[in-house]
C-alpha positions in Angstrom: 27.6 -24.2 -25.9 25.8 -23.4 -29.2 24.7 -20.0 -30.4 21.0 -20.7 -29.5 21.6 -21.3 -25.8 24.0 -18.3 -25.7 21.3 -16.1 -27.2 18.7 -17.4 -24.7 21.1 -16.9 -21.8 21.8 -13.3 -22.9 18.1 -12.5 -23.1 17.4 -14.2 -19.8 20.0 -12.1 -18.1 18.6 -8.9 -19.7 15.1 -9.9 -18.6 16.3 -10.4 -15.0 17.9 -6.9 -15.1 14.7 -5.4 -16.5 12.6 -7.0 -13.8 15.0 -5.8 -11.1 14.9 -2.3 -12.4 11.1 -2.4 -12.5 10.8 -3.6 -9.0 13.3 -1.0 -7.7 11.4 1.7 -9.7 8.1 0.6 -8.3 9.3 0.6 -4.7 10.9 4.0 -5.3 7.7 5.4 -6.8 5.6 4.2 -3.8 8.1 5.8 -1.4 7.8 9.1 -3.4 4.0 8.8 -3.0 4.4 8.4 0.7 6.6 11.5 0.9 4.2 13.6 -1.2 1.3 12.4 1.0 3.3 13.4 4.2 4.3 16.8 2.8 0.7 17.5 1.7 -0.7 16.5 5.1 1.9 18.5 7.1 0.4 22.0 6.8 -3.1 20.8 7.5 -2.1 18.6 10.5 -2.7 21.1 13.4 -6.2 21.9 12.3 -7.0 18.3 11.5 -5.8 17.1 14.9 -7.8 19.8 16.6 -10.9 18.9 14.6 -10.3 15.2 15.4 -10.0 16.0 19.1 -13.3 17.9 19.1 -15.1 14.9 17.7 -15.2 15.2 13.9 -15.3 11.6 12.7 -14.5 12.3 9.1 -11.3 14.1 10.0 -10.4 11.3 12.3 -10.9 8.8 9.5 -8.9 10.9 7.1 -6.0 11.2 9.5 -6.0 7.4 10.1 -6.1 6.7 6.4 -3.2 9.1 5.7 -1.2 7.7 8.5 -1.7 4.1 7.3 -0.9 5.2 3.7 2.4 6.9 4.8 3.3 3.9 6.9 2.7 1.4 4.1 4.8 3.5 1.7 7.7 3.7 4.1 7.5 0.1 5.3 7.4 -1.3 1.7 10.6 0.7 1.0 12.2 -0.5 4.3 11.3 -4.1 3.6 11.7 -4.0 -0.2 14.1 -7.0 -0.2 11.4 -9.1 1.3 8.5 -7.9 -0.8 10.1 -7.9 -4.3 11.5 -11.3 -5.2 14.0 -10.1 -7.8 15.6 -7.7 -5.3 15.9 -10.5 -2.8 17.6 -12.9 -5.2 20.2 -10.2 -6.2 20.8 -9.3 -2.5 21.5 -13.0 -1.7 23.8 -13.2 -4.6 25.8 -10.1 -3.6 26.2 -11.4 0.0 27.9 -14.5 -1.2 30.3 -12.7 -3.4 
């Protein structure tokens, strides 16, 4: 193996590591956004539920959007191996070792 292909292989391995770290960082950031959304919504939840039950459509829409946002953030973390291809490749590689 000559020096040029070794150099290319080294940079290819580094790029794979950078992509994996980026995907893991993005999934962690989205999970943190979901947690912040949940913590922010929690103190207002009793009043919002009461207003939604009395027929306020805007509060109902807000509750629905917040619930969907939290669910998306949590589910993308739970299924991160399926959503981010670099994480999936490394997980398959670790299972075979």
